[in-house]
Every structure is written in C-alpha cells, then in structure tokens.
C-alpha positions as CSV (number, residue, x, y, z in Angstrom):
1,M,197.2,176.1,25.7
2,S,193.5,175.6,25.2
3,K,191.5,173.0,27.2
4,P,190.0,170.1,25.3
5,K,186.2,170.3,24.8
6,P,184.1,167.6,26.4
7,T,182.9,165.1,24.0
8,R,179.2,164.7,23.0
9,K,179.2,161.2,24.3
10,L,180.0,162.3,27.9
11,R,177.3,164.9,27.8
12,N,174.8,162.3,26.5
13,S,175.7,159.9,29.3
14,N,175.1,162.5,32.0
15,T,171.8,163.4,30.5
16,S,170.7,159.7,30.5
17,A,171.7,159.3,34.2
18,E,169.8,162.4,35.2
19,A,166.7,161.1,33.4
20,T,167.0,157.7,35.1
21,R,167.2,159.3,38.5
22,R,164.1,161.3,37.7
23,N,162.1,158.1,36.8
24,L,163.1,156.0,39.9
25,P,160.2,155.1,42.3
26,A,160.0,156.7,45.7
27,S,162.1,155.0,48.4
28,P,160.3,152.3,50.3
29,L,161.5,153.8,53.5
30,Q,159.2,156.7,53.0
31,P,155.9,156.3,55.0
32,S,152.6,156.0,53.1
33,A,149.1,157.0,54.3
34,P,147.1,154.1,55.8
35,P,143.8,153.1,54.0
36,T,140.7,154.5,55.7
37,V,137.5,152.5,56.3
38,S,134.2,154.2,57.0
39,G,132.4,153.5,60.3
40,R,129.2,152.8,58.4
41,W,130.9,150.1,56.4
42,L,132.2,148.4,59.6
43,L,128.7,148.5,61.2
44,I,127.2,146.9,58.1
45,A,129.8,144.2,58.1
46,I,129.4,143.4,61.8
47,A,125.6,143.3,61.5
48,T,125.8,141.0,58.5
49,A,128.2,138.6,60.3
50,I,125.9,138.5,63.3
51,L,122.8,137.9,61.2
52,A,124.5,135.1,59.3
53,S,125.6,133.4,62.5
54,L,122.0,133.6,63.9
55,L,120.5,132.1,60.8
56,C,123.1,129.2,60.8
57,A,122.3,128.6,64.5
58,W,118.5,128.7,63.9
59,G,118.8,126.3,60.9
60,T,120.9,123.9,62.9
61,L,118.4,123.9,65.8
62,C,115.5,123.3,63.3
63,I,117.3,120.3,61.8
64,L,118.1,118.8,65.2
65,F,114.5,119.3,66.4
66,W,113.2,117.7,63.2
67,Q,115.4,114.7,63.6
68,G,114.8,114.2,67.3
69,S,111.3,115.6,68.0
70,W,109.8,112.1,68.0
71,Q,111.7,111.4,71.2
72,L,109.6,114.1,73.0
73,L,106.6,111.7,72.8
74,Y,107.8,108.2,71.9
75,H,110.2,106.2,74.2
76,P,110.5,102.8,72.6
77,A,112.5,99.8,74.0
78,S,113.9,97.2,71.7
79,V,114.4,94.3,74.1
80,V,111.3,92.4,75.1
81,T,112.0,91.0,78.6
82,R,108.7,89.4,79.3
83,T,106.1,87.3,77.3
84,P,102.7,85.8,78.2
85,A,104.5,82.6,79.1
86,S,105.6,84.3,82.3
87,V,102.0,84.2,83.5
88,N,101.3,80.8,82.0
89,L,99.4,82.2,79.1
90,P,99.7,80.3,75.8
91,F,100.5,82.4,72.8
92,D,101.8,82.4,69.3
93,S,104.4,84.8,67.9
94,V,103.2,86.4,64.7
95,G,104.5,88.7,62.0
96,F,102.5,90.6,59.5
97,A,102.5,93.7,57.3
98,T,105.2,92.4,55.0
99,N,107.4,94.7,52.8
100,A,108.3,94.2,49.2
101,S,110.9,91.6,50.1
102,G,108.3,89.6,52.1
103,E,109.7,90.4,55.5
104,P,107.1,91.2,58.3
105,Q,107.4,94.8,59.5
106,L,105.3,94.2,62.6
107,R,105.8,91.5,65.3
108,G,103.4,90.6,68.0
109,W,101.5,87.9,69.9
110,W,98.3,86.0,69.1
111,I,96.6,84.9,72.3
112,S,93.6,82.6,71.7
113,A,90.6,82.6,74.1
114,A,90.2,79.5,76.3
115,G,86.8,78.9,74.7
116,Q,84.7,80.2,71.8
117,A,85.3,84.0,71.7
118,R,82.7,86.5,70.5
119,Y,85.2,89.2,70.2
120,T,88.9,89.7,69.3
121,A,90.8,92.6,70.9
122,I,93.5,94.5,69.2
123,Y,95.7,95.8,71.9
124,L,97.5,99.1,71.3
125,H,100.1,99.9,74.0
126,G,101.4,103.3,75.0
127,A,104.4,105.3,73.9
128,D,106.8,103.8,76.5
129,G,108.6,100.4,76.4
130,N,107.1,97.6,74.3
131,L,104.9,94.5,74.5
132,G,106.9,93.1,77.4
133,D,105.3,95.8,79.6
134,T,101.7,94.8,78.7
135,V,101.6,91.2,79.9
136,A,99.5,91.9,83.0
137,G,97.0,93.8,81.1
138,L,96.8,91.2,78.4
139,A,96.1,88.5,81.0
140,Q,93.3,90.5,82.4
141,L,91.7,90.9,79.0
142,H,92.2,87.2,78.3
143,A,90.3,86.3,81.5
144,L,87.3,88.1,80.0
145,G,87.1,85.5,77.2
146,L,88.7,87.5,74.4
147,N,91.0,86.6,71.6
148,I,93.9,89.1,71.6
149,L,96.3,90.4,69.0
150,A,99.0,92.5,70.7
151,F,101.8,93.9,68.6
152,D,104.7,96.4,68.7
153,Y,104.6,99.4,66.5
154,R,107.5,99.9,64.1
155,G,110.5,101.1,66.1
156,Y,109.4,99.1,69.2
157,G,110.4,95.6,70.3
158,Q,111.1,93.2,67.5
159,S,109.2,95.1,64.9
160,H,111.1,96.8,62.1
161,F,113.1,99.8,63.3
162,V,112.1,103.2,62.2
163,H,111.5,106.4,64.2
164,P,107.9,106.3,65.5
165,S,105.4,108.9,64.4
166,E,101.7,109.4,64.4
167,A,101.3,108.5,60.8
168,R,103.3,105.3,61.3
169,W,101.2,104.4,64.3
170,R,98.0,104.9,62.3
171,E,99.4,102.7,59.5
172,D,100.4,100.0,61.9
173,A,96.9,99.9,63.5
174,D,95.3,99.6,60.1
175,S,97.8,96.8,59.3
176,A,96.6,94.9,62.4
177,I,93.0,95.2,61.3
178,R,93.9,94.0,57.8
179,Y,95.8,91.1,59.2
180,L,92.9,89.9,61.3
181,T,90.2,90.4,58.6
182,G,92.3,89.3,55.6
183,T,94.6,86.6,57.0
184,R,92.6,85.2,60.0
185,H,89.2,86.0,58.4
186,I,87.7,87.6,61.4
187,A,84.8,89.9,60.7
188,P,85.3,93.6,61.4
189,G,82.2,93.5,63.6
190,S,83.9,91.1,66.0
191,L,87.0,93.4,66.5
192,I,87.5,95.6,69.6
193,L,90.2,98.2,69.9
194,V,91.8,98.4,73.3
195,G,94.3,101.2,73.8
196,R,96.2,102.4,76.8
197,D,97.7,105.9,77.4
198,L,98.8,107.2,74.0
199,G,97.6,103.9,72.5
200,A,94.1,105.0,73.6
201,N,94.5,108.1,71.5
202,L,95.5,106.0,68.6
203,A,92.5,103.7,69.1
204,L,90.2,106.7,69.1
205,E,91.6,108.0,65.8
206,T,91.5,104.5,64.3
207,A,87.9,103.9,65.5
208,A,86.8,107.2,63.8
209,A,88.1,105.8,60.5
210,H,86.6,102.3,61.0
211,P,82.9,102.5,62.0
212,D,82.4,98.9,61.1
213,L,84.3,97.7,64.3
214,A,82.4,96.4,67.3
215,G,83.7,98.9,69.9
216,I,86.6,100.6,71.5
217,V,88.0,100.5,75.0
218,L,90.2,103.5,76.2
219,E,92.4,103.2,79.2
220,N,93.6,106.6,80.5
221,P,93.8,108.4,77.1
222,L,95.8,111.6,77.1
223,E,93.8,114.8,76.7
224,S,96.6,116.9,75.3
225,P,99.4,114.7,73.9
226,T,102.0,117.1,72.6
227,T,99.6,118.5,70.1
228,T,102.4,119.7,67.8
229,I,103.2,116.1,67.1
230,F,100.0,114.1,67.8
231,N,96.6,115.3,66.7
232,D,94.1,116.6,69.2
233,T,91.8,113.7,70.0
234,T,88.7,115.8,70.5
235,S,88.2,116.2,66.8
236,A,88.5,112.4,66.3
237,A,86.1,111.7,69.2
238,S,83.3,113.6,67.4
239,N,83.6,111.0,64.6
240,V,83.5,107.9,66.7
241,L,80.2,106.1,65.8
242,I,80.8,102.8,67.7
243,P,80.3,102.0,71.4
244,S,83.1,103.1,73.7
245,L,84.2,102.4,77.2
246,W,86.5,104.9,79.0
247,F,88.7,104.1,82.0
248,Y,90.4,106.8,84.0
249,W,92.7,106.5,87.0
250,T,92.4,109.2,89.7
251,A,93.1,109.6,93.4
252,D,89.8,111.5,93.8
253,H,87.3,109.1,95.3
254,N,84.4,111.4,94.3
255,A,85.4,111.5,90.7
256,G,82.7,110.7,88.1
257,A,80.5,113.8,88.3
258,D,79.4,115.3,85.0
259,Q,81.9,118.2,85.4
260,D,84.7,115.6,85.6
261,E,84.0,114.1,82.2
262,P,86.9,114.8,79.8
263,A,86.4,116.9,76.7
264,S,87.1,114.0,74.3
265,Y,84.5,111.8,76.1
266,Q,81.9,114.6,75.8
267,K,82.5,114.8,72.1
268,V,81.6,111.2,71.3
269,P,78.1,111.0,69.8
270,A,77.7,107.2,70.1
271,R,76.9,105.1,73.1
272,K,79.6,105.5,75.7
273,M,80.4,104.8,79.4
274,V,83.2,106.2,81.6
275,V,84.6,104.4,84.7
276,W,86.8,106.1,87.3
277,L,89.3,103.9,89.0
278,T,91.1,105.0,92.1
279,G,93.9,102.4,92.4
280,S,92.4,100.7,95.3
281,A,92.6,96.9,96.0
282,K,89.1,96.6,94.4
283,E,90.3,98.0,91.1
284,P,90.8,94.7,89.2
285,A,87.2,93.6,90.2
286,Q,85.9,97.0,89.1
287,F,87.7,96.8,85.8
288,N,86.4,93.3,85.1
289,A,82.8,94.2,86.1
290,A,82.8,97.2,83.8
291,M,84.3,95.3,80.9
292,T,81.8,92.4,81.3
293,N,78.8,94.7,81.5
294,W,80.0,96.7,78.4
295,L,80.7,93.6,76.4
296,D,77.3,92.2,77.2
297,Q,75.6,95.3,75.9
298,L,77.4,95.2,72.5
299,P,75.3,94.2,69.6
300,P,75.9,90.7,68.3
301,P,78.8,90.5,65.9
302,K,77.8,90.7,62.2
C-alpha cells in the first residue's frame, strides 16, 4: 500500500515557519558590547564644566561687589539721635533739592549766627553716621560768628534713601550751594565749605569746581580714600583757586615741618595754611584761633 504524499499546504507552512525563525531578533539575554568613550573627550568635558563653574562664580562675585562696594567706604546711619537743641543752639529744620513730585531729597539744619554774619558755612560731614554726630563741631563753628547749613547726604539720616556714592555726594554738595544762593539769596562769595574726614575730600573737589566761593576749611582729609571708589584728591587740589585752611590731628608734637605737609596740601596753588592739632586740652583754643585768623584774612565778600 503506498504512503500518501504530503500536501503542498504543509510544505508551505513549514517553509514560512523557518523564514520567521530566521528573521527573529537576537535574544535579549545575549550580552552586547558597552559603548566606548575616548579619554580626550572626557578631559574636554571636565575642563569645560570647571571653566563654566569658575565663570559663574566670578560673575556672581562681580555682581555682589558692584551692589555692595559702597559699604567699603560709606557707613550711613538713618536715626538722628542728637540735634543742636542738645547744646542749646537754636536751629531750623530745612529740606531742599526737591524731586519731580516736589519732595525734598536732602534734609538738614539751618543755624543762624547770633549777630550779623559775614560768612555762611556749608558743613560736609564724614562717611560715618549722620548729622547727629556733628553737633559739637557745629557749635564750635557757630561760636565763630558763622551762619551754618549742615545737611545729610542722600542715604544718611532723614534724607532720601539711596546708596551713597561719590557722584551723589558731589550732586548733594552742589544742591546745598544752589539752595543757599537761589533760595536764601546768599552770595557765593560769602560761602565757606567746611568738610571733615571724607567730607573734606568732597569739599576739596567741590571747591575746585566753584572758584567763586570765599574759601574752604578741611578737617583731617583722607589722603588715599579707597581710590577705586573715590577720586584721588591730589588732582582736585591742584585746581583749588580759593583760600584754604587745613587741620590735621596727630600725636607727634613736632609735626608741622615742611616734610610733613600732605601731598594734597602741597598741590594747592592758592593761599593756604596748615595747622597740626595734637589732641591736647589746648586743642579747642588752637582751633578757634586758627579759624579766626584765617577768616580775618579772607577778602571781603563780594
């Protein structure tokens, strides 16, 4: 008996299964070769990451320094704890340098002389504190027969709050001059700038720009006030064309020789005088005598 022949359909089915098996992907259990990364690429990536981090850190430090650099030189206080009334000195509170809305940007005190005053002093205090720290000095100037305008720069005391800067100090000093000449109608030739510490440096720069003023008194100006923030005063001193009186405090009782003269003082071409004070009990009398002598030698106000 002959065997039946396999049908074509079965043969075709086996052929299809074989083809399917041939096209199947490799088993996931079979290990594959790991990707390779060149050492040069790794070094470049690490160097780039380090450089980017350094640039970010440097940029952050620059921004922080720019925002806070003013604090290296200026140390304002907002609360005025003392006024001229504490030494029985009559005064008027004043505001000037108004903004667009009419609000004064600068606040200060107007202290009239007891009698007829030849000169009016604009008092420019130092970088620390505010007007409340100047009462003793203002009383000493008032005793010399001067009218006095003392004010706080912007950022100090009751004046408008902004971060202090050299440019703003210059603007505020100019505003004080305009207030006296424009509002109180005092002639520029009757105005004297009196500055202490960094305020003396400001007075020096302001005097260089206002040769029509009567004179300038400098109490212990700083020779090198953080020059990256505040200009070197030696350049301004060479442009001062009005009489100047310089006070310096020192523990050296032999001070005052030519070699002790500060560089800024030597640069001034106009009439000048330097007085060395040693902090002794005679200091107030020495200060008053030097001021009186200097005031008497000023030319009559125009």
